[in-house]
C-alpha positions, 0 to 999 in steps of 0.5 A: 796676391802673389800666387794664383791658383791653377786648374787641372784635368783629373780622373773622377775619384782623384783629389785636387788642391788649389793653392794661393798666396798673398801679402798684407795685414790680417789676411783672410781667405775665402774660396768660391766656386762657380758652376755656370762658367763664372756667371755667379759665385758662391762660397764653398761649403766647407774648408775654404778659408785657408791659403789652400782648398782641397777637394777629395774624391772628385765626381763627374758633376764637378766637371768644368767648375771654376774656383777662385779665392777672395783675399781680404785684410785690414785695408780695403778693398779685398782682392780676387784671384784668377779663376782655376778650372777643374776638368773631371774625366770619367773612367772608360766603361765597357758597354758591351763585349767582347762580342761574340762571346764565343767563336767557332771557326775552321783552321785558316778562317778569319775571326773578329771580336769587338768591344763597345766602350763609353768615354773620351779618347778611348785607348785599347789593348787586346790580350790573348791567353793560349793554352792557359799560359796567361794573358799577354798583349797582342802586338798592334791590337789597339782598336775596338775590334780585334781581327785575327786572320788565318787562324790555326788550331794552335789558337784552339780553346784560347781566350781574349780580353781587352783593356780600355782607358784614356790618357787621364784615367790610366787605370784600365778597365778590363773586360770581365768575361773573356771571349773564347775561340775554338778552331776546328781542323780542316778535314783531310781529303785523300783522293785515290784512283788511277792517274792514267786510263784508256778512253772509255774505260770506267774508273772510280776515284774515291775520297777516303775521308768520311765527311758530311758532304762532297762535291766533285768539280771538273773544270769548275763544273759540278759533276757529282756530290758523292764520295766516289766519282766514276770517270768514263771519258771517251776523248783523250786528254788531261782532266783535272778533278777537284774534290771538296769535302765538308765535315760535321763542323762545317770545315771544308778542304779540297784536293785536286786529281789529274787524270790523263785519258790515253787514246785506245790502241787497236789490239787484234785478235783479242782474246788471243794466245799471247800473239797479237798485233797492236795498231795505233794512229798518230804515233810520231814518225821515225820513232822507236816504240815500246810496249809494256804490259802489266798484270792485274796487280800492277806488276810489269810482266812484258816489255819489248821495243820495236823499230821506227816507222816512217808513217804515223800509223803504227802496226807492230806484232807482239809475242807474249805467249809466255804470259798466263791466262788473264787480263793485262793492261798494255801501254804504248810508249815512244823511245823517250818514255812518253805514253801514247796509247793503251788497251786491255789484252785478254790471253786465254 
């Protein structure tokens, strides 16, 4: 025998030809097969009497089968070739998936799709179809699970499929039914209200977006579950409120609202004819002060500056007789424009 047959690893459904060559007189060939690791051999069913032997459309049942050829001639003894092993690899099949078949999430969420395949040394490639543009590979998406992080509404109504194969059976198996992804936008939270107010002066801040549920937090403590929340703080300082709203799709969004509670200035007499005094404890010494008054529409109607005081107790006389009857908001500033106190002035 001058040429020994060689084995191969092929995909199920492939064809294989074993080849041998020999020299001698009146040479005859007989191919044999063993299905038990070479313990016993039998002549192949048909087509096994030439220098080559071909198997078409091989099946998984032939995996690990062995083949050799017995060459005989005029002179004895006959000669047997080396054994050639046939490895048959089945194509990858999809057991289930992608799952879930449909995912509905909110913008900014993470979502995963998973496929279960059957086979050896499975390789994966996920594809995405956005806006009907056609499927395209997703870079780096080469495992059984596709992870999409921080999805946006640009991916709304997109579909996903996956191809599975192995190095032997390279013709991929594609998931027949793509998974669908729906991405709902986040609600828009819009809080309105005054950002500065006097101590013990109730003011309502409102989220203007119609939503299913609301939650107001003050320093991480829940204070209300209504669309509007009324602040009535008596202690001056900065208060940070967070409103979280959830819409009918279960999507949530938040907004933060800062409220500065100003100390209450003592105004007397009040009501007055427009001439009154303003007293305030805690004003910086040797600093000029300014008083500005606003009408009910928020328009500035009065502004005056006053001399510095050597004491932290400020007492100034305000002359605003030209103002019409009504209620005004008074705010006390220092020369640099920092707010220190506020109060309501009633002129009758």
